[in-house]
C-alpha positions as CSV (number, residue, x, y, z in Angstrom):
1,M,48.1,160.1,72.6
2,A,49.5,159.0,69.3
3,D,49.8,155.3,68.5
4,L,53.4,154.1,68.9
5,R,52.8,150.6,67.6
6,I,54.7,149.5,64.5
7,N,54.2,146.7,62.0
8,F,57.7,145.7,60.9
9,A,57.6,143.2,58.0
10,G,54.6,141.6,59.6
11,I,56.1,141.7,63.1
12,Q,53.9,143.6,65.6
13,S,55.7,145.7,68.2
14,P,54.3,148.0,70.9
15,N,56.7,150.8,70.0
16,P,59.6,151.3,67.6
17,F,62.4,151.2,70.2
18,W,64.3,147.9,70.1
19,L,67.5,146.9,71.8
20,A,70.1,145.9,69.2
21,S,71.9,142.5,69.3
22,A,74.7,143.3,71.7
23,P,75.8,143.0,75.4
24,P,72.5,144.5,76.7
25,T,70.6,141.5,75.2
26,N,72.9,138.7,76.3
27,S,70.4,137.0,78.7
28,G,66.8,136.6,79.5
29,Y,67.3,138.5,82.7
30,Q,68.5,141.6,80.8
31,V,65.8,141.4,78.1
32,Q,63.0,141.0,80.6
33,R,64.3,144.0,82.6
34,A,64.4,146.0,79.3
35,F,60.7,145.0,78.5
36,E,59.7,146.0,82.1
37,A,61.4,149.4,81.4
38,G,59.3,150.0,78.3
39,W,61.4,148.7,75.3
40,G,59.2,147.4,72.5
41,G,61.5,144.7,71.4
42,A,65.0,143.2,71.6
43,V,67.3,141.5,69.2
44,W,68.9,138.7,71.2
45,K,72.7,138.7,71.2
46,T,73.9,136.7,68.3
47,L,73.6,133.0,68.6
48,G,76.0,130.5,67.0
49,E,78.7,128.1,67.9
50,P,79.9,128.9,71.4
51,I,83.1,130.9,71.5
52,L,85.4,132.4,74.0
53,N,85.6,136.1,74.6
54,V,88.6,138.1,75.7
55,S,89.3,140.6,78.4
56,S,89.3,143.5,78.1
57,R,86.8,144.3,75.4
58,F,85.4,147.8,75.3
59,A,86.8,151.3,74.8
60,A,85.2,154.7,74.3
61,V,86.1,157.9,72.6
62,S,85.2,161.1,74.6
63,F,85.2,164.5,72.9
64,N,85.1,168.0,74.4
65,G,83.8,166.8,77.7
66,Q,81.2,164.4,76.3
67,R,81.7,160.9,77.5
68,V,81.2,158.0,75.1
69,A,80.8,160.1,71.9
70,G,82.0,156.9,70.2
71,F,82.2,153.3,71.5
72,N,84.5,150.5,70.4
73,N,84.3,146.8,71.2
74,I,86.1,143.6,70.4
75,E,83.5,141.4,71.9
76,L,82.2,138.5,69.8
77,I,78.9,136.7,69.7
78,T,77.3,135.0,72.7
79,D,79.7,132.8,74.7
80,R,76.8,131.0,76.3
81,P,75.6,127.6,75.1
82,L,72.8,127.7,72.5
83,E,70.6,125.5,74.7
84,V,70.7,128.0,77.6
85,N,69.9,130.9,75.2
86,L,67.0,129.1,73.7
87,K,65.5,128.2,77.1
88,E,65.7,131.9,78.2
89,I,64.2,133.1,74.9
90,Y,61.3,130.7,75.4
91,E,60.8,132.0,79.0
92,T,61.1,135.6,77.9
93,K,58.6,135.3,75.1
94,K,56.1,133.4,77.4
95,R,56.3,136.1,80.0
96,F,56.1,139.0,77.5
97,P,54.0,137.7,74.6
98,N,53.3,141.2,73.2
99,H,56.9,142.3,73.0
100,T,59.1,141.6,70.1
101,V,61.9,139.0,70.4
102,I,64.2,138.7,67.4
103,A,67.0,136.1,67.3
104,S,70.3,137.2,65.8
105,L,72.1,134.3,64.1
106,M,75.5,133.7,62.7
107,V,77.0,130.4,61.4
108,E,79.4,129.2,58.8
109,P,78.2,129.9,55.2
110,K,76.9,126.3,54.9
111,Q,73.3,125.5,54.0
112,E,72.9,122.7,56.6
113,K,74.2,125.0,59.3
114,W,71.7,127.7,58.6
115,H,68.8,125.2,58.3
116,E,69.7,123.6,61.6
117,I,69.9,126.8,63.7
118,V,66.8,128.4,62.1
119,K,64.7,125.4,63.0
120,R,66.0,125.2,66.6
121,V,65.5,128.9,67.2
122,E,62.0,129.2,65.7
123,A,60.9,126.3,67.8
124,V,61.1,128.5,70.9
125,G,58.8,131.1,69.6
126,V,60.8,134.0,68.3
127,D,59.0,136.7,66.3
128,G,61.7,136.9,63.6
129,L,65.3,136.2,62.6
130,E,68.1,138.7,62.1
131,L,71.1,137.3,60.0
132,N,74.3,138.9,61.3
133,F,76.3,139.7,58.2
134,G,77.9,142.7,59.8
135,C,80.2,141.8,62.7
136,P,83.6,143.3,61.6
137,H,85.9,141.6,64.1
138,G,86.7,138.1,65.3
139,M,84.0,136.3,63.5
140,A,84.9,137.9,60.2
141,E,88.4,136.4,60.5
142,R,86.6,133.0,60.6
143,G,84.7,133.7,57.4
144,M,81.5,134.9,59.0
145,G,80.0,138.3,59.8
146,S,81.2,141.1,57.6
147,A,83.4,138.6,55.7
148,S,80.1,137.3,54.2
149,G,78.4,140.6,54.4
150,Q,80.9,142.3,52.1
151,V,80.2,139.8,49.3
152,P,76.8,140.2,47.6
153,E,76.7,136.7,46.3
154,L,77.2,135.3,49.8
155,V,74.5,137.6,51.3
156,E,72.0,136.5,48.6
157,K,72.9,132.8,48.9
158,Q,72.7,132.6,52.7
159,T,69.5,134.6,52.9
160,Y,68.0,132.2,50.4
161,W,69.1,129.2,52.5
162,V,67.4,130.7,55.5
163,K,64.3,131.5,53.6
164,E,64.1,127.8,52.5
165,V,63.1,126.8,56.1
166,A,62.2,130.0,58.0
167,Q,58.6,130.4,59.1
168,T,59.1,133.9,60.6
169,P,60.2,137.1,58.9
170,V,63.9,137.3,58.0
171,I,65.9,140.5,58.6
172,V,69.3,140.8,57.1
173,K,71.8,142.9,59.1
174,L,74.2,144.7,56.8
175,T,77.8,145.8,57.3
176,P,78.8,149.4,56.7
177,N,82.3,148.3,55.9
178,I,81.7,148.4,52.2
179,T,81.7,151.0,49.5
180,D,78.0,151.0,48.7
181,I,75.6,149.3,51.1
182,T,72.8,149.3,48.6
183,V,74.6,146.6,46.6
184,T,74.4,144.1,49.5
185,A,70.9,145.3,50.5
186,E,69.8,144.5,46.9
187,A,71.5,141.1,47.2
188,A,69.5,140.4,50.5
189,V,66.3,141.3,48.8
190,R,67.1,139.0,45.9
191,G,67.7,136.2,48.4
192,G,64.2,136.8,49.8
193,A,64.8,139.0,52.8
194,D,61.7,140.4,54.4
195,A,63.6,143.3,55.8
196,V,67.1,144.7,56.3
197,S,68.7,146.3,59.3
198,M,71.7,148.7,59.3
199,I,74.2,149.7,60.3
200,N,76.4,147.2,62.1
201,T,79.6,148.5,63.6
202,I,82.5,150.2,61.7
203,N,86.0,148.9,61.7
204,S,88.0,150.9,64.2
205,L,90.8,151.3,66.7
206,A,89.8,153.5,69.6
207,G,93.2,154.8,70.4
208,V,96.8,154.1,71.7
209,D,98.0,154.7,75.2
210,L,100.8,157.2,75.0
211,D,102.6,155.9,78.1
212,T,102.5,152.2,77.5
213,W,102.0,152.2,73.7
214,N,99.3,149.6,74.1
215,T,96.2,149.8,71.9
216,I,92.9,150.7,73.6
217,P,91.6,148.2,74.6
218,H,94.4,145.6,74.7
219,V,94.6,142.0,75.7
220,A,97.9,141.2,77.5
221,G,99.6,143.9,75.4
222,K,98.1,142.9,72.0
223,G,95.2,144.7,70.3
224,A,92.9,144.2,67.3
225,H,90.5,146.2,65.3
226,G,87.0,146.4,66.8
227,G,83.5,147.7,65.9
228,Y,82.7,151.4,66.3
229,C,79.3,152.7,67.2
230,G,77.6,155.3,69.4
231,P,76.6,159.0,68.6
232,A,79.6,159.6,66.4
233,V,78.4,157.1,63.7
234,K,74.9,158.5,63.4
235,P,75.5,160.6,60.3
236,I,77.0,157.5,58.5
237,A,74.1,155.3,59.5
238,L,71.5,157.9,58.6
239,N,73.0,158.2,55.1
240,M,73.0,154.5,54.5
241,V,69.4,154.1,55.7
242,A,68.4,156.9,53.3
243,E,70.3,155.5,50.4
244,C,68.5,152.2,50.8
245,A,65.1,153.8,51.4
246,R,65.3,155.7,48.2
247,N,66.5,152.8,46.1
248,P,63.5,151.3,44.2
249,H,65.2,147.8,44.2
250,I,65.2,147.7,48.0
251,S,61.5,147.7,48.7
252,V,61.5,146.1,52.1
253,P,61.3,147.6,55.6
254,I,64.4,149.0,57.3
255,S,65.4,148.7,60.9
256,G,67.7,151.6,61.5
257,M,70.6,151.7,64.1
258,G,73.8,153.5,64.6
259,G,74.0,156.3,67.2
260,V,70.3,156.4,68.2
261,S,70.4,158.0,71.6
262,S,67.2,159.9,71.8
263,W,63.6,160.2,70.5
264,R,64.9,162.9,68.1
265,D,67.4,160.5,66.6
266,A,64.6,157.9,66.2
267,V,62.4,160.4,64.4
268,E,65.2,161.3,62.0
269,F,65.8,157.6,61.1
270,M,62.1,157.0,60.6
271,L,61.7,160.1,58.4
272,M,64.6,158.8,56.3
273,G,62.9,155.4,55.8
274,A,63.3,153.3,58.9
275,T,60.2,151.6,60.3
276,G,61.8,151.2,63.7
277,V,65.2,151.7,65.4
278,Q,67.6,149.7,67.4
279,V,69.6,151.0,70.3
280,C,72.8,149.7,72.0
281,T,75.4,152.3,73.1
282,A,72.9,154.7,74.7
283,A,71.5,151.9,76.8
284,M,75.0,150.8,77.8
285,H,75.8,154.4,78.7
286,H,72.7,155.3,80.6
287,G,70.8,152.1,81.4
288,F,67.5,150.7,80.2
289,R,65.3,153.5,81.6
290,I,66.4,155.9,78.9
291,V,63.6,154.4,76.9
292,E,61.1,156.3,79.2
293,D,62.4,159.7,77.8
294,M,62.3,158.3,74.3
295,L,58.7,157.2,74.6
296,D,57.6,160.5,76.2
297,G,59.5,162.6,73.7
298,L,58.1,160.7,70.8
299,H,54.5,160.8,72.1
300,N,54.8,164.6,72.6
301,Y,56.3,165.2,69.2
302,L,53.6,163.2,67.4
303,D,50.8,164.9,69.4
304,E,52.3,168.4,68.7
305,K,52.4,167.6,65.0
306,G,48.9,166.2,65.0
307,I,50.2,162.8,63.8
308,A,48.0,159.9,64.8
309,S,50.5,157.0,64.3
310,V,54.2,156.7,64.4
311,M,54.0,154.7,61.2
312,D,53.0,157.9,59.5
313,L,56.5,159.2,59.9
314,V,58.2,156.4,57.9
315,G,59.9,157.7,54.8
316,K,58.3,161.1,54.8
317,A,61.7,162.9,54.2
318,V,63.0,160.4,51.7
319,P,61.8,162.3,48.6
320,R,63.9,165.3,49.8
321,Y,67.1,163.2,49.7
322,S,68.7,163.2,46.3
323,D,71.9,163.3,44.4
324,W,74.2,166.4,44.3
325,G,73.5,166.9,40.6
326,N,69.8,167.5,41.4
327,L,70.4,170.5,43.7
328,D,69.4,174.0,42.7
329,L,72.6,175.9,41.8
330,N,70.7,179.2,41.9
331,Y,69.3,178.8,45.4
332,K,71.0,181.4,47.8
333,V,71.3,181.7,51.5
334,V,73.5,184.2,53.4
335,A,74.5,184.7,57.0
336,R,73.1,187.6,59.1
337,I,74.4,188.5,62.5
338,N,72.1,189.8,65.2
339,T,74.3,192.3,67.1
340,D,71.9,192.4,70.0
341,V,72.6,188.7,70.7
342,C,76.2,188.5,69.5
343,I,78.7,188.3,72.3
344,N,81.7,189.4,70.1
345,C,83.7,186.3,70.7
346,N,84.8,186.7,67.0
347,K,84.8,182.9,66.4
348,C,82.7,183.4,63.2
349,H,85.2,186.1,61.9
350,I,88.2,183.9,62.6
351,A,86.6,180.8,60.9
352,C,85.4,182.8,57.9
353,E,88.7,184.7,57.5
354,D,91.0,181.7,57.9
355,T,89.1,178.9,56.3
356,S,86.1,180.2,54.3
357,H,85.4,183.2,52.2
358,Q,86.5,186.3,54.2
359,C,83.1,188.0,54.1
360,I,82.7,188.9,57.8
361,D,84.0,192.4,58.6
362,M,85.0,193.7,62.1
363,L,83.6,197.2,62.4
364,K,83.1,199.9,65.0
365,D,80.0,202.0,65.5
366,E,79.9,205.8,66.2
367,K,80.6,205.2,69.9
368,G,83.7,203.0,69.1
369,K,82.0,199.8,70.0
370,S,83.0,196.8,67.9
371,Y,80.5,194.7,66.0
372,L,80.5,192.2,63.1
373,R,78.7,192.4,59.8
374,V,78.5,190.0,56.9
375,R,79.1,191.3,53.4
376,E,76.2,189.5,51.9
377,E,77.3,190.0,48.3
378,D,80.4,187.8,49.0
379,C,78.7,185.3,51.4
380,V,78.3,181.9,49.8
381,G,76.0,180.5,52.5
382,C,78.4,177.8,53.6
383,N,76.9,177.8,57.2
384,L,80.4,177.7,58.9
385,C,79.9,180.9,60.9
386,S,76.6,179.7,62.3
387,I,78.1,176.3,63.1
388,V,81.0,177.7,65.2
389,C,79.0,180.4,66.9
390,P,78.5,179.5,70.6
391,E,75.5,181.8,71.1
392,E,72.1,180.6,70.1
393,G,70.3,183.1,67.8
394,A,73.3,185.3,67.1
395,I,73.7,184.1,63.5
396,S,70.9,183.2,61.1
397,M,71.1,181.7,57.7
398,V,68.6,183.7,55.6
399,E,67.1,182.6,52.2
400,L,67.3,185.2,49.5
401,P,64.7,185.7,46.8
402,H,65.5,183.8,43.6
403,E,67.1,186.1,41.1
404,L,67.4,183.3,38.5
405,P,65.1,180.3,37.9
406,P,66.1,177.0,39.4
407,M,69.0,175.2,37.6
408,T,70.6,171.9,38.6
409,W,74.0,170.7,37.6
410,N,72.4,167.9,35.6
411,E,70.2,170.4,33.7
412,R,73.1,172.7,33.1
413,Q,75.2,169.8,31.8
414,S,72.4,168.7,29.5
415,A,72.0,172.3,28.1
416,C,75.7,172.7,27.5
417,T,75.7,169.3,25.7
418,L,72.9,170.4,23.4
419,L,74.7,173.7,22.7
420,N,78.0,171.9,22.2
421,Q,79.7,174.1,24.9
422,P,82.0,173.1,27.8
423,V,80.4,172.9,31.2
424,K,81.6,175.6,33.6
């Protein structure tokens, strides 16, 4: 079987599946149960000054019958004393020496505060540190979390302070609540970060109860914005990982998270540049044993592909991710309908007629039976019909032979500039 071990910024882990810093990693009991189930590592729930949490804390967004398509929480960092957490970290690492234990940290943006907590945490044997510059609620209102993570200068400065005393690798966890995550990722690298992790949760409000008009969740009739995660945020997270992976100024390993629910998600993140992944919502939804399916699926995928090590996946798809201006304007695909498979629900016709390019015709054969056909000369290859089609294999997107040589927008713009003509 393929080798699932990873080397993440010098940290050895038995597999790429880590639990993210969150409720599932709040205690030694939980983390040890996770390791017994097969998780390769865990990022301990964020340590800092003890705080009080509220009740209630969680909310979920379900869609079309899928429970927990998105997850929202207003929970803060650990509300247990630092001494208790440190004792349990020590015991966990002693019992599971080959599993990865990362300490997530958050303190005020003061040099002495960072120096103090780093020394105390490293003394109990953690494998690395993750600096939480991503929490969007509660702690941000106190000048920590994403309040620091949205300011590149503070990210760089605090990372530097940690690196002044840290003896283990330092991972900087970045907030997605920013226009361009590569800016803060570059700041972390300038500060000396050994790796970055992304994404933390997105500012959100899960909903409003139409009967009581309370926010969901609410605390005694009052609500606040929380952090959004789960399968719904995966495309956002995947984009941010890819943008950092292809940036030459961010030449450190990436720990990817945000909607990772299966081995397939993990492979996508790794192909787009992540060395490993972190999971939270899926574990909260299904329990720790979901990692068994993740491990089996990843093993089978690598074996079928003839790939010896999971590390060989890292970044392989990054060269295929580019800017819009580098895409071939002359590349052409069209939709084709397999009438033997089509169930004549007409969803593709409706979608194309109402909201796309009106290129799917409703016709009848010689026996009067209705069927659908794409006018390929008018099809722009937008994919909408294949997306809304409920029947697997009924609609295929087919690549047409190149009639013209490849031409990108950037090349076209350059050519028009040389010829002193407007770009059309």
